[in-house]
C-alpha positions as CSV (number, residue, x, y, z in Angstrom):
1,M,14.4,11.5,-105.8
2,P,14.7,7.6,-106.0
3,Q,11.2,6.1,-105.9
4,I,10.4,4.1,-102.8
5,E,8.9,0.7,-103.6
6,L,6.6,-0.2,-100.3
7,A,6.5,-3.8,-99.0
8,P,3.0,-5.6,-99.3
9,D,1.1,-5.9,-96.0
10,R,1.3,-10.0,-96.6
11,P,4.6,-11.9,-96.2
12,T,6.6,-11.8,-99.3
13,T,7.3,-14.8,-101.5
14,G,11.0,-14.5,-101.1
15,P,13.8,-12.1,-100.5
16,V,14.6,-9.1,-102.8
17,P,17.7,-7.2,-102.9
18,V,18.2,-4.1,-100.4
19,P,18.8,-1.0,-102.5
20,M,21.9,0.9,-101.7
21,S,20.0,4.1,-101.2
22,Y,18.0,2.6,-98.4
23,T,20.7,2.0,-96.2
24,H,21.9,5.8,-96.6
25,K,25.4,4.7,-97.8
26,T,26.9,6.1,-100.6
27,N,29.7,3.6,-101.0
28,P,28.8,0.2,-102.1
29,A,31.6,-1.3,-100.4
30,E,30.1,0.0,-96.9
31,V,26.6,-1.5,-97.5
32,L,26.1,-4.6,-95.4
33,L,22.5,-5.9,-96.1
34,V,21.9,-7.9,-98.8
35,S,18.2,-9.0,-99.2
36,W,15.0,-8.7,-97.0
37,C,11.5,-9.9,-97.1
38,R,8.6,-9.4,-94.8
39,T,7.4,-12.5,-92.8
40,G,4.7,-11.2,-90.8
41,D,2.7,-7.5,-90.3
42,D,5.5,-6.2,-88.5
43,A,8.4,-9.1,-88.8
44,F,11.1,-9.3,-91.2
45,T,14.3,-11.4,-92.2
46,I,17.4,-9.3,-93.6
47,T,20.4,-11.4,-94.6
48,A,23.7,-9.3,-94.5
49,R,27.5,-10.0,-95.6
50,W,30.4,-9.0,-93.4
51,P,33.3,-9.0,-95.7
52,R,36.2,-10.9,-94.7
53,E,38.4,-7.7,-95.6
54,H,37.1,-4.2,-94.5
55,T,39.1,-0.9,-94.1
56,F,37.8,-0.1,-90.7
57,Y,36.0,-3.1,-89.0
58,L,39.1,-5.3,-88.6
59,E,39.6,-8.9,-87.3
60,R,41.2,-8.9,-83.9
61,H,42.2,-12.0,-81.9
62,G,41.0,-14.4,-84.8
63,R,37.7,-12.9,-84.6
64,L,35.6,-10.4,-86.5
65,D,34.8,-6.9,-85.4
66,P,31.5,-7.1,-83.1
67,L,30.8,-3.4,-84.2
68,F,29.9,-5.2,-87.9
69,L,26.6,-6.0,-85.7
70,A,26.0,-2.4,-84.5
71,E,26.4,-1.2,-88.4
72,T,24.2,-3.6,-89.5
73,V,21.3,-3.1,-87.3
74,R,22.0,0.6,-88.0
75,Q,21.3,0.0,-91.4
76,T,18.0,-1.8,-91.0
77,L,16.6,1.6,-89.7
78,P,16.7,3.8,-92.6
79,M,16.0,0.6,-95.1
80,L,12.9,-0.7,-93.3
81,S,11.7,3.0,-92.7
82,H,11.5,3.4,-96.6
83,A,10.7,0.0,-97.7
84,A,8.4,-1.3,-95.2
85,Y,6.9,1.8,-93.5
86,D,6.2,4.5,-96.4
87,V,8.8,7.0,-95.0
88,P,10.0,9.2,-98.0
89,F,13.8,9.9,-98.7
90,G,15.0,13.4,-96.9
91,H,13.4,12.5,-93.6
92,Q,15.5,12.1,-90.7
93,L,16.0,9.1,-88.6
94,L,17.0,10.1,-84.7
95,W,18.6,7.1,-82.7
96,K,16.8,7.2,-78.9
97,D,18.6,4.0,-77.5
98,F,20.5,0.7,-78.8
99,G,21.3,-2.3,-76.8
100,W,22.6,-5.4,-78.3
101,D,24.6,-8.4,-77.1
102,I,26.9,-10.7,-78.9
103,A,28.4,-14.4,-78.5
104,P,32.3,-13.6,-78.9
105,E,32.8,-17.5,-79.7
106,E,30.5,-17.0,-82.6
107,L,32.6,-14.4,-84.3
108,W,35.4,-16.8,-85.6
109,A,37.2,-15.8,-88.7
110,D,37.8,-18.1,-91.3
111,G,39.1,-16.0,-94.1
112,E,35.7,-15.8,-96.0
113,D,32.8,-13.5,-95.7
114,A,30.6,-13.9,-92.7
115,H,26.7,-14.1,-93.6
116,V,24.3,-13.2,-91.0
117,E,20.6,-13.4,-91.0
118,L,18.4,-11.0,-88.9
119,H,15.2,-11.7,-87.6
120,I,13.4,-8.7,-86.8
121,T,10.0,-7.9,-85.2
122,A,9.2,-4.0,-85.2
123,S,6.8,-2.6,-82.3
124,D,5.3,0.4,-80.8
125,V,5.1,1.8,-84.4
126,K,3.3,5.1,-84.3
127,Y,2.0,6.7,-87.4
128,R,1.2,10.3,-88.5
129,K,-0.5,11.5,-92.0
130,G,-0.3,7.5,-93.1
131,R,3.5,7.1,-92.3
132,A,5.8,5.9,-89.7
133,T,7.1,8.4,-87.0
134,A,8.8,6.0,-84.5
135,L,9.8,2.4,-84.1
136,A,11.0,0.0,-81.7
137,L,13.0,-3.1,-83.6
138,S,13.9,-6.4,-81.7
139,V,16.8,-8.5,-83.3
140,E,18.0,-11.9,-83.5
141,A,21.0,-12.4,-85.3
142,T,22.2,-15.8,-86.5
143,R,25.3,-17.2,-88.2
144,A,25.6,-20.6,-89.9
145,G,22.2,-21.4,-88.1
146,R,23.7,-20.6,-84.5
147,R,22.4,-17.4,-82.6
148,L,25.0,-14.8,-82.8
149,A,23.5,-11.9,-81.2
150,T,20.4,-10.1,-79.7
151,A,19.8,-6.2,-80.3
152,R,17.2,-3.6,-79.5
153,T,16.6,-0.1,-80.7
154,R,14.3,2.6,-80.6
155,F,14.1,5.4,-83.0
156,T,12.1,8.2,-84.1
157,I,11.4,10.1,-87.8
158,Q,11.0,13.6,-88.4
159,D,10.2,15.2,-91.6
160,R,12.8,17.8,-93.0
161,A,10.7,20.9,-92.2
162,V,10.4,19.7,-88.7
163,Y,14.2,18.8,-88.4
164,E,15.4,22.2,-89.6
165,R,13.2,23.9,-87.3
166,L,14.5,22.0,-84.3
167,R,17.8,22.1,-85.5
168,G,18.3,26.0,-86.3
169,R,21.4,26.9,-87.7
170,Y,22.7,23.5,-87.0
171,A,20.9,21.9,-89.7
172,D,23.1,23.5,-92.6
173,I,25.5,20.9,-93.4
174,A,28.0,23.0,-95.2
175,S,27.8,25.7,-92.3
176,A,28.1,23.0,-89.6
177,N,31.1,21.3,-91.0
178,E,32.7,24.8,-91.7
179,R,32.7,25.6,-87.9
180,A,33.9,22.0,-87.0
181,V,36.6,22.2,-84.0
182,P,40.2,21.2,-85.5
183,L,41.1,17.8,-85.1
184,P,43.1,16.9,-82.1
185,P,46.0,14.3,-81.9
186,P,45.1,10.6,-81.5
187,S,45.6,8.7,-78.6
188,P,47.9,5.8,-78.8
189,T,46.7,2.8,-81.4
190,H,47.7,0.2,-79.0
191,E,45.5,1.5,-76.2
192,T,42.5,1.8,-78.4
193,G,42.5,-1.3,-80.1
194,R,43.3,0.3,-83.4
195,T,46.0,-0.6,-85.9
196,R,45.7,2.9,-88.1
197,F,46.2,6.4,-86.3
198,Q,43.3,7.7,-88.3
199,D,40.9,5.1,-87.0
200,V,41.7,6.5,-83.4
201,V,38.7,8.7,-82.4
202,L,40.0,9.3,-79.0
203,S,42.5,12.5,-78.0
204,C,44.2,12.3,-74.6
205,T,44.0,15.0,-72.2
206,D,45.8,15.5,-68.9
207,T,42.8,13.7,-66.9
208,P,43.2,9.9,-66.8
209,L,40.1,8.5,-68.4
210,R,39.1,11.2,-70.0
211,W,39.3,12.0,-73.8
212,Q,38.6,14.9,-76.2
213,L,36.4,13.1,-79.3
214,R,38.2,13.3,-82.7
215,T,35.4,14.0,-85.1
216,D,37.3,13.5,-88.3
217,T,34.8,14.6,-91.1
218,S,37.1,13.3,-93.8
219,H,36.9,9.8,-92.4
220,P,35.7,7.4,-95.3
221,V,33.8,5.1,-93.3
222,L,32.3,6.9,-89.8
223,F,31.6,10.1,-92.4
224,D,30.5,8.2,-95.5
225,H,28.6,11.4,-96.7
226,P,28.5,14.8,-95.3
227,V,26.3,15.1,-91.8
228,D,25.4,18.3,-89.6
229,H,26.7,16.3,-86.4
230,A,28.6,13.8,-85.2
231,P,27.2,10.0,-86.3
232,G,25.5,7.7,-83.7
233,M,28.2,5.1,-84.9
234,L,31.4,7.6,-84.4
235,L,30.1,7.5,-80.5
236,L,29.7,3.8,-80.5
237,E,33.5,3.6,-81.8
238,A,34.4,6.3,-78.9
239,A,32.7,4.2,-76.3
240,R,34.3,0.9,-77.7
241,Q,37.9,2.4,-77.5
242,A,37.4,4.1,-74.6
243,A,36.2,0.9,-72.6
244,Q,39.2,-0.7,-73.9
245,A,41.6,1.7,-73.3
246,A,40.5,1.8,-69.5
247,S,40.6,-2.3,-69.5
248,Q,44.4,-1.9,-70.2
249,P,46.4,-3.9,-69.9
250,R,43.8,-6.8,-70.2
251,Q,43.2,-7.7,-74.1
252,T,39.5,-7.4,-74.5
253,L,36.6,-7.3,-77.0
254,V,33.3,-5.6,-76.6
255,A,30.6,-8.4,-76.3
256,G,27.7,-5.9,-75.9
257,M,26.3,-2.3,-75.3
258,Q,23.6,-0.5,-73.9
259,C,23.5,3.1,-75.6
260,D,21.2,6.0,-74.8
261,F,21.4,9.0,-77.3
262,S,20.1,12.2,-75.5
263,R,21.3,15.1,-77.5
264,Y,23.1,15.7,-80.6
265,A,26.8,15.5,-80.8
266,E,27.6,19.0,-82.4
267,L,30.8,19.5,-84.6
268,D,31.4,23.1,-83.3
269,A,32.2,22.5,-79.8
270,P,34.7,20.1,-78.0
271,C,33.0,16.9,-77.1
272,W,34.6,15.0,-73.9
273,I,34.8,11.1,-73.4
274,V,34.7,9.5,-69.8
275,A,35.3,6.3,-68.8
276,R,34.3,4.6,-65.5
277,A,34.7,0.7,-64.3
278,L,31.5,-0.6,-63.1
279,P,31.0,-3.7,-61.3
280,H,31.1,-7.1,-63.5
281,D,27.7,-8.2,-65.1
282,P,26.2,-11.5,-63.5
283,N,28.4,-13.5,-65.8
284,G,31.7,-12.1,-64.5
285,R,32.4,-9.7,-67.4
286,P,34.1,-6.4,-67.0
287,R,31.9,-3.7,-67.6
288,V,32.5,0.2,-68.2
289,L,30.3,3.2,-68.4
290,V,31.4,5.9,-71.0
291,T,29.6,9.1,-71.5
292,A,30.0,11.8,-73.9
293,E,29.9,15.4,-72.9
294,Q,29.4,18.7,-74.6
295,N,28.5,22.1,-73.6
296,D,28.7,20.9,-69.9
297,E,25.8,18.4,-70.8
298,E,25.8,14.5,-70.9
299,I,24.7,13.9,-74.5
300,F,25.5,10.3,-75.0
301,A,26.2,7.3,-72.6
302,S,27.0,3.4,-72.9
303,V,27.4,0.6,-70.6
304,V,29.9,-1.5,-72.5
305,T,30.2,-5.2,-71.6
306,L,33.7,-6.7,-72.4
307,H,35.2,-10.2,-73.2
308,E,38.4,-11.0,-71.9
309,V,40.8,-12.5,-74.4
310,P,42.8,-15.2,-73.2
311,V,46.8,-14.5,-73.7
312,A,48.8,-17.0,-75.2
313,R,51.8,-18.2,-73.3
């Protein structure tokens, strides 16, 4: 097991590299975090790089994929847990909620890697036996000195013994994957905003605006390593695709999400994604409520805010 180098209680003298293991990724190409430093007792600055070419987070309408932001923030959860809050490897991080809002005009693509700086403040930090068990993070992201996005998320941390007791038979990764439901056919790529069928995470049903979640455990990005349930980023991608499909024929980009995770999305039962239009937000932007249901229970909900892309004439 790799050793954890704890952050000092005082501000660091300068940024240090982020070890790949701290992001819980196994493919170096998927690591977005570059460096970090502590700027206060519970304040941090993290730099990230969004590659100009990526197999999954693709440029659309001349803009970078806004879900780069979501994955960047997701990687900060384990990184800060290990580096700054004494959480051992092997502990489980459980997403509670995640909200973000991004400025589409700052997502311009210029053919180069995008360098993003995250200014993070941790709050509501709870401890047990000298290690953190729950955190809330507030994030302000900048690009080229301009405000790019804001985000806020809460998550809890469980040691492996507690996790296995709560999860029961679902804690066995190999067994959970063996029970995974067969992969249904993908929805059309033009409806979901994807270019490859293997990246479509929705499958059409006989009911409009209702899909079955495609949980492809072999997907190299969404399933970077074996897990015992559908990852949170898969649910965010499903919410993005469902919101874009619901807004057809308008061309849209996701400009924000407000997500609540209430239960795990298991691999052994169908998960249903449902979309419903909401009134526009105060800025006149379209919004869609996307929910995930499994075994007759709502397990996830996201209010997705969209940015309409002008159609060239």
